[in-house]
C-alpha positions, 0 to 999 in steps of 0.5 A: 117176568117171562113166566108171568107173561106166559101165564097172562097169555094162557089166561087170555087164550082160555077167555077167548077160546071155545069155553067162553061160549056161555049163554042159552043153548042145548046139551046133547046127552048120550048113554054109553052102554056095554050091552049095545041097544037099550030100551029105556033109561032113568037119569039124574042131572044136577047143576042144570041152569035154566032148564027150558025143555027136553026132546028125544028122537025115536021115543019119548022123554019125561022129566021133572025138575026141582031147582037145579036138579032134574030126573029124566026118563027116556023110553025108545020106541025101538031099542037103540042108542039112548040120546036126548037134548036138554035146553039150558040157559047156560051151555057152559055149565055142564051138569053132573049126569048120573045113570040111575036105571037102564032097561035092555032090549027086552024091557027088563031092568039091568041088574048092574050099571057097571060099564054104563056112562054118558057123554055130554056135548054142548051147542050154543044157540045161533044168534041169528036163527034161534036153534 
């Protein structure tokens, strides 16, 4: 009986915790590079729900989506940390993000993507003021 109560209590905590913040918002995606500053990168996002646009500071972002999959190119004005923001209909659904290509500070393609990765953070839209 105590085990069943504990399971029920843990389930309730999961439903009420931070993971319950579904709805529209933003995903902040950042390239992790073992080389430091990069110039550009190509990503594939699978599982994006209700894509509503992308932005990037200090550069340009271009994307093409089909269904729940998007290809994203981020080109920085000056080499640095590659970050971009994705508007989505459901911040609780985190897409699978794959790094397909990266160019270094000198704009030449990296011959290996070993050590590259991404972080994805979600931010729910404010109910009062939009963003």
